C-alpha positions as CSV (number, residue, x, y, z in Angstrom):
1,X,-78.0,28.0,19.3
2,X,-74.8,30.0,17.1
3,X,-76.1,31.9,13.4
4,X,-73.9,31.2,11.2
5,X,-74.1,34.4,8.7
6,X,-70.4,33.6,6.8
7,X,-69.1,30.8,5.3
8,X,-65.0,30.6,3.6
9,X,-65.6,27.6,1.0
10,X,-62.3,25.9,0.0
11,X,-61.7,23.2,-2.8
12,X,-59.9,23.8,-6.4
13,X,-63.2,25.1,-7.3
14,X,-61.4,28.2,-8.7
15,X,-59.5,26.2,-10.4
16,X,-61.6,24.2,-12.7
17,X,-62.8,25.5,-15.8
18,X,-65.4,27.8,-16.4
19,X,-64.8,28.6,-13.5
20,X,-66.8,32.1,-12.9
21,X,-69.5,30.9,-13.7
22,X,-69.1,27.5,-11.0
23,X,-68.0,29.4,-8.3
24,X,-70.9,32.9,-9.5
25,X,-73.6,29.8,-9.3
26,X,-71.8,29.4,-5.1
27,X,-72.6,32.4,-4.5
28,X,-76.5,31.7,-6.0
29,X,-77.1,29.1,-4.2
30,X,-75.6,30.7,-0.5
31,X,-77.1,33.8,-1.3
32,X,-80.4,32.3,-1.3
33,X,-80.2,29.4,1.3
34,X,-79.3,32.9,4.0
35,X,-74.8,32.6,3.7
36,X,-72.9,34.9,2.5
37,X,-69.5,33.4,0.9
38,X,-66.7,34.9,1.8
39,X,-65.0,36.3,-1.1
40,X,-61.0,36.2,-1.9
41,X,-59.1,39.4,-2.6
42,X,-58.0,40.0,-5.4
43,X,-53.7,41.5,-5.8
44,X,-52.4,44.1,-8.0
45,X,-51.2,41.9,-10.8
46,X,-47.5,43.2,-9.9
47,X,-48.5,41.2,-6.5
48,X,-49.4,38.3,-8.0
49,X,-47.0,38.4,-10.5
50,X,-43.8,38.1,-7.1
51,X,-43.7,35.3,-7.0
52,X,-43.1,33.8,-3.6
53,X,-44.4,37.9,-2.5
54,X,-47.3,36.1,-4.0
55,X,-47.5,33.2,-2.4
56,X,-46.8,34.6,1.0
57,X,-49.9,37.1,0.5
58,X,-52.1,34.8,-0.4
59,X,-52.0,33.5,2.2
60,X,-51.9,35.8,4.5
61,X,-56.0,36.9,2.7
62,X,-56.4,33.2,3.1
63,X,-56.5,33.3,6.5
64,X,-57.7,36.5,7.5
65,X,-60.7,35.4,5.4
66,X,-60.5,31.7,7.5
67,X,-60.4,33.4,11.3
68,X,-63.7,36.0,9.7
69,X,-65.8,32.8,8.4
70,X,-68.7,31.9,10.9
71,X,-68.3,28.1,9.6
72,X,-66.9,26.6,6.6
73,X,-68.0,24.0,3.5
74,X,-65.1,22.3,1.8
75,X,-65.2,20.1,-2.0
76,X,-63.3,17.5,-1.1
77,X,-63.5,15.6,-5.1
78,X,-60.3,14.1,-5.5
79,X,-58.1,17.0,-7.9
80,X,-54.9,15.8,-8.9
81,X,-54.6,12.7,-7.7
82,X,-56.8,10.0,-5.2
83,X,-57.4,12.8,-2.8
84,X,-59.1,15.7,-1.7
85,X,-57.0,19.2,-2.5
86,X,-53.4,20.6,-0.2
87,X,-55.0,23.9,0.4
88,X,-59.0,23.0,0.8
89,X,-57.6,20.0,3.0
90,X,-55.6,22.6,5.1
91,X,-58.1,25.2,5.2
92,X,-60.7,22.0,6.8
93,X,-58.0,21.6,9.6
94,X,-57.3,26.0,10.1
95,X,-61.5,26.0,10.9
96,X,-60.8,23.1,12.7
97,X,-58.5,24.1,14.8
98,X,-60.9,27.3,15.6
99,X,-63.5,25.1,16.4
100,X,-65.6,26.4,13.3
101,X,-68.0,24.2,12.4
102,X,-67.1,22.5,8.9
103,X,-69.4,20.5,6.2
104,X,-67.8,19.0,3.3
105,X,-68.5,16.9,0.1
106,X,-66.9,14.4,-2.3
107,X,-68.1,14.6,-6.1
108,X,-67.9,11.3,-7.6
109,X,-67.9,9.3,-11.0
110,X,-68.8,6.5,-9.8
111,X,-69.6,4.2,-7.0
112,X,-66.9,2.3,-6.6
113,X,-64.4,5.5,-6.2
114,X,-66.0,6.4,-2.9
115,X,-63.3,4.2,-0.7
116,X,-60.1,5.8,-0.5
117,X,-58.0,2.6,-0.6
118,X,-60.0,1.9,-3.8
119,X,-59.1,5.3,-5.5
120,X,-55.5,4.9,-4.5
121,X,-55.8,1.0,-6.0
122,X,-56.9,2.9,-9.3
123,X,-54.4,6.1,-9.5
124,X,-51.6,3.6,-8.8
125,X,-51.5,0.2,-8.0
126,X,-52.4,-1.6,-4.9
127,X,-51.8,-4.9,-3.1
128,X,-52.5,-6.0,0.4
129,X,-49.0,-7.4,1.5
130,X,-48.7,-10.6,3.9
131,X,-50.0,-9.2,7.1
132,X,-53.0,-8.1,5.0
133,X,-52.6,-4.2,5.0
134,X,-52.2,-2.6,1.7
135,X,-50.1,-0.7,0.0
136,X,-49.3,1.1,-2.5
137,X,-47.6,1.0,-5.3
138,X,-44.6,2.6,-4.0
139,X,-45.0,0.3,-0.8
140,X,-46.0,3.1,1.7
141,X,-49.3,1.7,3.7
142,X,-53.6,2.8,2.6
143,X,-55.7,3.8,5.3
144,X,-58.4,0.8,4.9
145,X,-61.1,1.9,6.7
146,X,-63.9,1.9,3.9
147,X,-64.1,6.0,4.7
148,X,-64.4,7.9,0.7
149,X,-61.3,10.0,2.1
150,X,-58.7,10.2,4.7
151,X,-60.0,8.7,8.3
152,X,-59.3,13.0,9.4
153,X,-60.4,14.5,6.9
154,X,-63.7,12.9,7.6
155,X,-64.1,12.3,10.9
156,X,-63.4,16.5,10.7
157,X,-66.5,17.2,8.8
158,X,-69.6,17.2,11.2
159,X,-71.3,16.6,7.1
160,X,-70.0,13.7,3.9
161,X,-71.9,13.5,1.8
162,X,-70.5,12.2,-1.2
163,X,-72.1,12.1,-4.3
164,X,-72.1,10.2,-7.6
165,X,-72.5,11.6,-11.0
166,X,-71.4,12.5,-14.7
167,X,-70.0,15.8,-13.9
168,X,-67.5,15.8,-11.0
169,X,-66.2,18.9,-11.4
170,X,-69.9,21.2,-11.6
171,X,-72.4,19.1,-9.4
172,X,-73.6,21.5,-6.9
173,X,-75.3,19.2,-5.0
174,X,-73.2,18.1,-2.6
175,X,-72.2,21.8,-1.9
176,X,-75.9,22.6,-2.3
177,X,-76.5,19.6,0.7
178,X,-73.6,20.9,2.6
179,X,-76.0,24.5,3.4
180,X,-78.5,22.8,4.4
181,X,-76.8,21.7,7.0
182,X,-75.9,24.4,8.3
183,X,-78.7,25.8,8.0
184,X,-80.0,23.2,10.6
185,X,-76.5,23.5,12.8
186,X,-76.7,24.8,16.1
187,X,-73.9,24.7,18.8
């Protein structure tokens, strides 16, 4: 059995309104479940204001933290569009490439949003073409497997919990379910 004690939590949560309180709740829930969330390094003000230099420093810090984590929890709640946050998707893939277990959750406001194609259709329009292939408003093909997220993200998660909630930004039910799943994890 592989012991998991440190976690990397990926997702847009740090950008949410009241992010500080939200992240504090995550840390408390993780600690109660016996895990430590690896905290990001706070960059000095002069580094944060340095544009590309700041972005490279953030990247280097994030990669180091991903390598230190025993496992990852990823918030795949749609962010600024019909799909998951790009950075969260990258981090999920990086953790997977390192062979670390990854679990995730998606918060949605309505059960109809649980299908990725349906979200794309609502966001930018979609229709089936003459062959029955779904295409978005720009005529690009849409993955249509009836999944809640793109197939590679869905398939990589050891567990992916879909939560319908009145508060998609702040509901931590899925996060708590991820903690429970990791407590049961063994190689």
